[in-house]
C-alpha positions in Angstrom: 121.4 137.9 48.2 120.5 139.7 45.0 117.5 142.3 45.0 117.1 143.0 41.3 114.0 146.0 40.3 112.5 145.8 37.3 109.0 145.3 35.4 107.7 141.7 35.5 106.7 142.4 32.2 110.3 143.2 30.0 112.0 141.0 28.8 115.2 141.7 29.2 113.9 141.2 32.8 112.7 138.0 32.3 116.2 136.9 30.7 118.0 138.7 33.5 115.9 136.0 35.4 115.6 133.2 34.2 119.5 133.5 33.5 119.4 134.5 37.2 117.8 130.8 38.3 120.3 129.1 35.4 123.7 129.9 37.2 121.7 129.3 40.7 122.6 133.1 42.3 120.3 133.7 45.0 117.9 136.4 43.8 114.4 138.8 44.6 112.4 140.5 42.2 110.7 144.1 42.9 108.6 144.8 40.3 109.2 148.7 40.7 105.1 149.8 39.5 103.7 147.5 42.3 106.2 148.3 44.6 106.7 151.2 44.6 110.7 153.1 45.4 110.5 155.2 47.6 113.2 158.3 47.1 115.5 157.0 49.3 116.3 153.8 47.1 116.7 156.1 44.4 119.4 158.2 46.1 121.1 155.2 47.1 121.6 154.0 44.1 123.2 157.4 43.0 125.4 157.4 45.5 126.8 154.4 43.4 126.1 155.3 39.8 125.3 158.1 37.8 121.9 159.3 37.7 122.6 159.2 34.3 123.1 155.7 34.4 119.5 155.0 35.7 118.0 157.6 32.9 116.2 154.9 30.9 116.5 157.5 27.5 115.3 154.7 24.8 112.2 154.0 26.5 108.4 155.4 25.6 108.0 157.1 28.9 111.3 158.7 28.0 109.8 160.1 24.5 106.6 161.0 26.2 108.3 163.8 28.5 107.8 167.0 27.7 110.9 168.9 25.7 111.0 171.5 29.0 111.2 168.4 30.8 114.2 166.6 28.4 116.2 169.6 28.3 116.6 170.6 32.2 116.0 167.3 33.5 118.9 166.9 36.6 119.7 165.2 39.6 117.1 165.9 41.5 114.7 166.7 39.0 115.8 162.4 37.7 114.7 161.8 41.1 110.8 162.9 40.9 110.8 162.2 38.1 111.3 158.1 38.7 109.3 158.4 41.7 106.5 159.2 39.9 107.3 157.4 36.0 109.3 154.1 37.4 110.0 153.5 33.9 112.4 156.3 33.5 114.5 153.6 35.1 116.5 151.6 32.8 116.2 148.1 33.6 117.3 145.8 35.2 118.2 147.2 38.7 121.2 144.7 40.5 121.5 145.5 44.1 124.3 143.5 46.2 126.1 144.5 49.3 127.3 148.3 48.5 126.9 147.3 44.9 124.5 149.0 42.5 125.1 148.0 38.9 122.3 148.4 35.5 122.0 147.0 33.2 121.6 143.4 31.6 125.3 143.4 29.9 127.8 140.7 29.6 130.3 143.1 32.2 127.1 142.4 34.1 126.5 138.5 34.8 130.9 138.7 35.4 130.0 141.3 38.1 126.9 139.5 39.9 128.5 135.5 39.5 132.2 137.2 41.1 129.9 139.2 43.9 127.8 136.3 44.7 130.9 133.4 45.8 
């Protein structure tokens, strides 16, 4: 089963969930604002994808950070900030088996279809 981490009111996440249903891909959705992420989850993701791929630099949460936080961000600081401010995580994040995928792109869709079989 695919675990999808995102926000229930995120347009990309809504499109993702609609696509998963249309493709009959079994999934479980976790709202990262409601279900608090543990550092272990983020650390597991970072062991499989670079932390910078997980960092959402396009959102208002990133823009609201202090210049010092933005300039000094590293893996450890990202983990701490992502727990405090989960919208710093690019969405959606998919977990399936030992795979973590970030974002909703054509490549992610192809990979999800291939892994689910």
